[in-house]
N, C-alpha and C positions, 0 to 999 in steps of 0.2 A: 562485618555488618556498620552498615552507615548509622552514624547518630544523627539522626533528622530532628532538626529544631521546627516545631510548627506554630506557625502564628496564625490563628484563626479569623477572616476580616471580622470588622464590626460592623459592615454595612451589606448585608447579604443582597445579591441580586434577585431579581424577581424571577422564579423560575419558569420554565413554559407551562403552558396549562396543557391538560391532558387531551391529546387529540388535535393539538395546536401542531400544523406543519414546519416541520424545523428545518428542511433544506439540509445543505451538507457545509460543512465547517462555517456556518455563519455565527452560533453562537456559542458562547465561552462561559466556562462554570465561574465560582467564586475564588479557585485557589490554583497556582503554579508550584512548582517546581524547580529550584535553580541548585546548581553547584559552580563553582569556579576551580579552575585547571591554572596554576602557575607554576613554569618551569622551575624545576628544582624542589618543589613543594608538591607536585601531584594534584591531584582532585582534593577539595577540601569545602570546607563548610556549606554543608547539604542541609536544605529549608525548602520549607514550605511556607509559601508568603500567599497574600491576598492578590489576585489577579492585577495586572498593573501594565502601564508601559514601560520599555526597556528604555535605559538612557544609557548612550553611547557617544563616543565622539565622532567627529564625522570623518575624522583619519583613522577610524575601526576599519582594519583589513577586510572584514567580511564585504564591507562595500565596495572594496573597490577591485578583489581577486576570488571573489567567491568560496574562500575556504569554510564551506559549511557543509553539514551533511543533515540530514533527517531520517524519521524513522515513520510509521503508521501502523497503529494497531487498535483494537475495541475492547471494552469493556461491555457486560453482559449480565442483566437480571432475570435471573427467573422468576417461576411462581410465588415461590417461596420465599424469595427475597435474599437469595443468594447472588454473589457477585462474583463472575468467573472473567479471568483472560483466556485468551486462545495463544498456546505458544510462546508466550514473550521471551523465552529464551533464544527461538530464532532470531527473534528482531534483534536481541541484543548482540549474539552472533553475528548478524549482518551489518550492524553498528559497526564493529571492530573490522570487518572486510571493508566496509566505507571506510573507515577512520584511517587503515593502513593505506589504502591510495591516495588519502587527501593528506597525510602527514599529519594526523590529527589524531592527539593521544589515545588509546584505548582506555574503556571502560570495563571494570570486572564486571562478567556479565551477572554475578548478582547484584551487583548494585545498580547496574538498569532496572533488573525487575523488581528491586525493593523500592528504587523511586518511584516507578511506575507505579505498583501495587499502594504505594502510600498515600500518593496523592489522589489514586483514585478512592480509596478508602475513605480519606477526608471528604471526597465529593462525593459519595455515592450514591447520594439523593437526588443528584443531576441525572441518573441514568434511566433513560426513558425506557418502558416495558411496551410501548403499542407495538405491533407484529411491522418487524422491516427497519426498527431502530435499533439504535444501539451509544455508547459514548466513544466517540472516536477520542484516540490518544494520539497525540504530537508531539514525539520527543524531538531534539533537534539540538547541535552545537553550531556555534559560533564562534569566529576568530575574533580576538576583541584589541588584539595590539593597536598602538596608534603608532602605524608605520606605512609609508608609501614607497616601501621597499617591496619586488618580490622574493618573498622566503615564505616559511613558516611560521607561524604567530606562535609567541612564547605564552599567552594567555588566551583563555576560551571560557566560555560558558554554556555549561549543559543544561537546558531548561526543557518541561515538562508541562503541556497546557491539553485543557481537555474540553471537549465541544459536542453536545447531545446532538444525534443528526439522525437525518432520515437516510432514505434511498441514496447511493451514489449517484443515481440515473433517478429523471424523475417519472421514469416510466417504470420503474421497479423490476420487477423480473420480466418486464413483457420486452421481447426480442431488441435490439439494438440495431444501426445501421453502422457498418463499418468502413471508413477509405483507405485503401490499400494505396499508402502516398508512392509515387515512383518519381517525385522532382528533386524532395529534399532528403538527405539523411539525416539521423541522430547520434548514431554512433560507431566505431568501428573496435575491431580488437585491438586490444594494446590501450584504447582510451578509457574514458569512465561510465561507459554505458550499462556496466553490472554495479557502480555505486549508485546509492540514494542519495543526490546531491542536486541541487536546484539547476545548475548546467545544464544537465539533460534535460529538464522540463521546458527552461528556457528557449532551448535550442528546436522545443517539439511545437512552441506557439505558432507559428506560421504557418505550418501545415495544419494543425490543429483549427485555425482561422479559415482555410479554404475547405476544411471537409465539413465546418460548420455550416457556409456558406450555400455549400451543395445540399444540404439536408442530410448530413451524415454524423453521428454521436461522436465517434472516436477516430482516432488514426492508426492504421497497422504500416510499421514501418517493416522495410526491405532491408537487406545487408547494405553497409557502406562500402563495399567493395566490387561484387558484382551487378548490385542491383535487382537480385531477381529472387533472392531466399527472404523467407517469413522471419522476422524476429520477434518484436512485442508489440501490444498496442501501447499507447501512452501512458492508460492509467492501471495496465493489467497485463497478464502474460495470456498466451491463444493458445487453444486447442481445437482439434479436428477430430470427428469420427469419421474415418474413411474406411468402407466395408469391412467393417464390425472392430477397427482396430484404432485405440485410441492414439491420436497423433500431437506431437508437440514439438517445436523449435528445442534442438540440443542447446544447454549454455555453453556460449564460446567465449565469453569475456565481454560482449556486447549487450547480452543480454540481464536484466535484472532476475537474481535467482529469489522469486515470489514464493512465500511461505504457504499461502493458497495453492499454489502451484505444486508444491511438495507434497500436500496433504492430498489433492487431487490425485496425483500419481500414486499414491499409496493406498488410498482407497478403490480405484479403479482396479489396481493390480488384485487385492482383496479380493472384489466380486468377480475375478477370473476374466477381466479385459487384458488382452493384449497390449501393451504401452510401449509406444517407440518414441524415443527421444532422439529426432536427426534433423538433419538439414530437409525443408519443402520449400519447393519453389512455388510461387505464384502460378507459374503455367501447369504444375500440377495439380493445383486446387481447380483450375479451370477445366481440366482434363478430368477431374473425379466427378465435379460437378456435370461435365457434357455426359458422363456416363452412367449417372445415376448413383455413384458409391461415395460422393460425399454428404454424409447424413447427418452431421451436425456440426455445429461449431460455436465457440464459448468463450468467452474470457475469465480468468482466476483471478483476484487480490481482493486485498484486505478489505477496501470501501466498498466495491460491488458484492463482493465473495463469488457468486455465480453470475456472470451475464449473459445468456443467450444470444446470438448472432443471428439477425435472420435476413440479413442482406449485406451483401460482399460488393464493393464496387474495385476493380481495377481496370485504369487503363478507360476503353471503350465498352467494358462488359459490367454488366451488372447483374452478380448472382443472388437470386433466393433461395435461402436456406430453409429448410424443413415445412415448406410453405409459409414463411413467415412467422410461426410458432414455436413455441419452446418444448426442446425436444424431451424425449424420456430421461437420458443420459442427464443433461442439463437439472432438470428438474428433481432428479433423486440425488446427485452431489448437493445442492442448494439446500433440499429437506435435511439431508446429513450433515452437514456441515454447521448449520445453525442450528441444528437438533444438539450438536456435539456441544456449540458454543456457549447453547442457552441452558445446558446441565438437563436436557429433556432427555436425550439419548445417551445412552451407555459408550462411556468415554475409553474405549478399548486400548487405543494407545497410548494413553496417558497426556494427552495433549492439553487439557483444561488446568486451570492454575488456579484455585480459590483466593479471593481477596478478603483477609479478612478473619474475623471468627465466625 
């Protein structure tokens, strides 16, 4: 167990007013967690300090070679004031999968969960309670060696910051438009597509700009080799309900193993749906739409939870899904997952972790 030193701020910031529009990832709480890594010493000096700027040398390796990773999860407060995390052990395990690929030292799962839980407990009064809001949690690790050679760093910082946030998409649960990108690629098998690292997202920006300019909310990527198989959306995994079956791209090394994705698969199977994790081509989607069997499309992710898709664009075709409305499965998944997260619905799978007393 970590011996976390807590230094509380003497100048607390003004918290958002009830009902204030929060946006996503724009407001930050009073405190942050920090822990250092030094080669030969391991992870050390865990502490919670007032939220502040980080001072690093301009030669810090994170700036030059992108050796960094991040995670994303949320804290929720129910009507009784209880605070919960949702499957934080899965975020810890995914952190280590990313760390292994990027040659960053592993973090013990229990240390990750303790760090997150402790800083959330310190700033629990920042957790918003309006419908659709939550406390977004951003853990990340950066390489801090002052060295301009291409090699793994010998020193790192693990930091956790918190942000009271509203819906990831301003439209909330209203269906979004998705642009299937057919010019650029994001990742290939053997690369870092499965890792939660900034380089993946930097590579997605040019297509994201194209999509926004055309009036679409997000980019849906095709595989980087054959350029025909669906992979994932920039900020979420993707699901299709085709002829009664729930279909999602199989994890192949270039797709992020989403925690909400895994939760969705487990719930759908428990509800009696046949779930297929397999290759699915853009052409198959066009055909399913043409013959009327493409019943629903939705994304899954920590930030958006469930995001119904009302419109899909691929090359010269624009497909309208569910008449542009939220489908019944999408709605049921959203209400079930958020109900579990908030402590309103029974947690039959043991996904909910209580913070503090």
